[in-house]
N, C-alpha and C positions, 0 to 999 in steps of 0.2 A: 609254299610253306610259310606259315605265319611267322612274323618277326616280332621280337619284343621291342617296345618303344625305347628309344635311347634315353639316357639320363637327362639330356637337354629337353627332350619332348615332355618328360615327366615334370621337370621343373617349370616349363612353360604352362603346363596344365594346372599345376598347383598355384602358380602365380595368377592365372586367369580366374581360377576358383576363388582365390583370396580377394581379388579385385571385385568379383561379383558379390561376394559376401559383404565386403565393405560398403558397396553401393546399396545393397539391400538394408543393411544396418543404418546407413545414413538416411534412407527413405523412411525407415521405421522411426528414427529419431525425429525427423521432420514432422511425421504424422503426430507423434506424441506431443511435440511442441505446439502444433496447431490446435490440438484438442485440449490440452490441459493448461495452456498459458494465455489463452485469449478468451474474452467474454463470449464471443460468438461461438467458439469451439465448445465452451462449457455448456452454453445453451443447447447447442446441437447434440452434445452428449446426453443432456437431460431429456431432450425430446426423443432421442433414440431409445433410451431406457424406458420411458413412459409408453412409447408405442410398442415396444417389445412386450411389455406387460399386458397392454390392451389386446395385442395381436394373439397372444397365447390364450386369452379368454375367448376370443372370437374364433380361434382355430377349429374347434369342434363343429361350429355352425358351418364353416367353410367346406367341411367334408361332404356336405350334401350338394350334389351337382345341381347347377342352375339350368332351368329349361328355357331355351330361346323361344320367345313368342313374338309374333308380328306386332309391332307397335306403330300406331298411326296417330296423327294429330288432325282431327277433323274440326275441333272447336278450340279457339284460343282464348275465349273469354274467361275460362276457368284457370288459365295458366298464370304463374307469377310473371312480373314484367320482364325479367332477364330471359326467362324461358320463351315467353311470347315473342320477344324481339328476334331471336334466332329463327324460330319457326316461321315468322312472317317474312323476314328479310332474305333468308336463304333456306327454304324447306329442304333442298337437296342436301345441304351440309347437316342440317338437323336430323335427317333421316338416314344418313350413311351409317351403317352398323359399325360399332366399335367392339373389337374382341380383345379381352384382357388376358394375358398369359403370365402366370406366377413363376416364381423362381424355384430353385432346388429345395426339396423337402418342405414345400409350402403348399398352400391351396388358395382358392379364390378369395379367401378372407383378407389376403394382403391388399386387395383393391377395394375394401369396404368404403374407405373415405374417398378414394379416387373416383369410383363409380358413382357414388352419391353426388359428388361435385359436378361431374359431367352431366348427369341427368338434370341437376338443378339449373345448369346453364342452357338447357334446351335440347340436348342430344337424346333422341327418343329411343335408340336401340343400342343399349350398352350391355354387353354380355360377358361374364367372366367364366372361364373354363377351368376344369381340373384335369391334369394329366397325372399319370401314376407316379407316386413317390419312389417307385422302384425303377424309374426310367434310367437306363444305363447307356443310352446312345442318342446323340443329338439328331442324327438322321432319322431314326425311328420316330422320335418325338415330333420331328418336322412333318413326317407322313401323317401322324395323328392330327397335327395342327391343320394340315390340308383338308382332312375330312371334316374337322370342325368348321373351317371357313366355308366349305361347300354347303354344309347343312345350314349355316347362318345365312348364306346368300339365298338358298332355296326358301327358307322360312320368311325372310324379309323381302324377297323380290329385288334385292339390290344387285347391281352389277359389280360394284367395288366396295371394299371394306377398309377400315383402319385397324391396325394392330398396335397394341401397347404391351411391351414385354418388360418385366422386371427381372434383373439378374440373369439367370440361365434362360428365362423366357425370352429375353431379347436376342440371345444367340440362336435359339431354336427358330424364332420368327425370321431372323436375318437369313439363316440357312434356307428356309422355305422360300423367301423372296428371291435370293440370289441364285440358288442352285437348283431349285425345283420349279422355276417359272412362276412363282407366286406374284411377281411384279405385274403380271397381267391382270390381277384382281385386287391387289393391295395398293390403295392410294397413298397412304402414309404409314410408316412404321416408326413408332416411338419406343426408344429403349431407355430404361431407367437403371443406371448402375449395372450395365451388362458387360461381361468380360470379353469384349470384342478381340482383344489381343491376348486373352488368357489372364490368369492370376497365379502368382507364385504360391498362393495357399493351396492350389491344386497339387503341388508337389508333395504335400504332406499326406495325401490320400492315395491308396493303391488301386482304386477302382477304375474300371474302363472309362466311366464318364469323367472322372478327374483327369485321366490322361488326355482326354479330348480338350480339356479346358486349360491345359498347361501351355505357357507361351511357346510358340513355334510348333505346336502339334500339327499333324497332317490335316486335321479338320479345319483348324484356323488358317492354315496355308491355303486351303481351298477358298476360303472367304477373301483371301488377298488376291486371288486370280482375277483377270480382267472380267468386267461385267458391263460391256458396252450396251448402251441403249436401255439400261435398267430404268423402268418407269416409276418406281416407287420413290417418294420423298422420305428422307430419314431425319427424324428429330431425336437428338441424343442429349440426355440429361446425365451429368456425372458430377462427382464431388471429390475434392481433394481431401476430404475427411472420411472417405469410404474405407471402412476397415476390412472389407472382404475382397475388393479388387486391389491387388498389390502387384506392381505399382498402380496408383489410382489412374494415371493417364491411359492405362490399358482399356478403360471404359470408353475411350473415344474411338471414332471410326476415321481412319486415314486411308481413303481410297479415291483415286483420281476419277473413277467412272461414276461415282455416286453423288447425288444431290444431298449434302449433309448440312444440317444446321444444329447448333449445339447450345446448351445452357449449362454453364459451369458454376459450381458452388464451392465455397471454402468451409461451410459450417453445417453440412447435412450428412448424417450417417447413412449407411447402406440401406437399412430397413426403413428409414424415414423418408426416402426419396419419393415414394408414391403418396405421401401425405403432406409434403411441403406445399404450402399455398402458392408460393411463387412458381414452382414447377407445374402445379395443376393449372394455374392461370395461363402460363406460357403455352402449355400443350393445348388447352381448350381454345385459346385464341388462334393458334395455328390450325387446328382442325376445323375451326369455323371459317377459315380463309381458304377457299378452294382454289383460287387463282394463284399459282405459284410465282407469278411475277410480282406479287405484292409482298411487302414485309409482313412477317408474323408478329402478333402481339407478344410482348414478353413482360414478365414481372421480374425485376432485378432487385438485389439487395444483398447485404452481407458479403460484398465483393463478388457477387454472382455476375456472370457475363453471358450474354447471348451472342452467338456467332454462327456463321454458316460458311459453307464452301460450295462453289460450283466451278465448272471448267468452261472457259478459262477463269482463274480466280482474280479477284481484286481485293484490296484490303480496306476494311473499315472496322473500327472497334468501338465498343461502348462500355463504359464503367460508371456506376453510380454509387454514391456513398450511402444512400438510404433507399429503402424499398419504395418503388413507385412504378407506375405503368410506363413501359417504353416500347421499343421495337427491336426485334431480333436483327442484328446486323449481319450482313452477308459479305463474306470476304475470305481471305486465306486464313487457315487455322493458325492459332497461336502456337508457339513452340512450347 
């Protein structure tokens, strides 16, 4: 027979809820302070608004699905210097297909700037996909992603691909890699503002997909399960000014079995992560470096930091006061 909770249990539950609410309010206040009281935060807010306006204008064009075509470089004399350099020095890196996966209620137009920047740097097979805006299940979307990956591999003739996922796209790609054997064909997975540990904003929506993106959901607990021998390298880009991932640290991956390197910002909004030049440079430099024993190139600035983890971890950190090229440091994650 069911028993009613005692008065003490109810009081403890109320106290726990009050403490959680206070923590969330404190985080919201910290976000507001970072955004509205610092020059970098104000610049980030302006960029976020400008890109939102541009993205809305591009959205209808992004509804048209992109067709993957084989792309090869047989002549280099017609290529710009930066593109020619990658094609000549590492044709395998230049030819590895890159598949871009957008976030919730979005389409491939989110990667307009990102895809152009990658192609300009010499990557010959950059393809953005659309999945249904009515997607209600991460697992089903991961199955759809699997089909896209296989078609891209068949079209390009490549054994392995890179994946880049923004927001929900990063979670879908991670589920495919970790839980569906995708690590056999995915060389590198890049996530930009993906809710790896969920977002408290998902508590406001009653949909099945939102329930999967709530902190501690069964799906997210699956991603916390052991993943020994995972062959995919993870590049994680996140920002302390992200207004969609709450708390912002939930965009990080903390998993002992995964090779994770991260770039953190203080001054970039959620939508602007795929257009930030520092993020684009760091990702492009890392994808151009196929030997995982080498440090990845990184662009840092605005108190952004590039870090990574491997097992067993060692600690190294890097912080720069002004934008400049640097190297992604590998070591234990920051708290």
